[in-house]
N, C-alpha and C positions, 0 to 999 in steps of 0.2 A: 514691194514694187517689182513688177515682172520685167525680165530682160528678154531680149530676142533669143539669145543662145545660152543654154544652160550647161554646156560641156566645157567649162573653164577648168584649167589645171588647179589642183588642190592648193588652197591658200591664196589664190588670185581673186581680186575683186572684179566685177564686171566693169568694162570701160565706159559704156554708155547705157543710159536708161531710155529706151526708145518705145514709143507708144503708137497705137493705131485706133484709139477710141473716138477721136474727134479731129476736126480739121486743124484747130489751133495746136493741139499736141503733136500732130503729124508735122506741121510746119516747124515746130521747135525741134523735133527729132531730125528733120532734114538739115537744119542749121548745124546740129551736132555732127551729122554725117559729113557735111561739107568740110568740116575741120579735119577729118581723118585723111591722112596722106594715102592710104591704101585704097585705090579705086575699086579693086575687086571686093573688098569688104563693104564699101558703100553700095555697090550693086547687089551684093548678096543680102545685106540687111534690108535694103529698100524693097527688094523682090519678096523677101519673107514677109515683111510687114504689109505689103500690097495684097498678097494672097490671103493673109490672115484677116485683113479687113474685108476683102471681097467675098470670101467664102465662109465667113463666120456663121455658125448655126443661128444665132440670135442677133442678126445684123441690125444695127440702128442707123438712123439717118446720119449721125456723126461718123460712123464707120464708112458709109458710102462716100461721104465727102473726103475722108482721109484716104480712101483708096484712089480717088481722083488726084489728090495731091501727090501720092507716091507714084502713080502712073506718069504724071507730068515730069516728075523728077527723074524717073527711069528713062524717059524719052530724051531728056537733056544729056544724060550719061551716054546714051547711044550716039548722039550727034557729036559729042566730044571725042568719041573713039575714032571716028573717020578721019 
């Protein structure tokens, strides 16, 4: 299973398994992100997944839908910041 960030300290397991291949998996990933207390981590992970889905070389219809879900989530984070 792929994770967003691979630069974890030695011996540490990844905290979340986030996906960008379909709308359903993106929505599940956002649920996991909302549970994270660190807003900066939420924004960074969602931005990474958004651009991975949007700019993927072999983009599928599911990835386009996932990109829309992440874009909407990022907009909600921006509104909370104000």
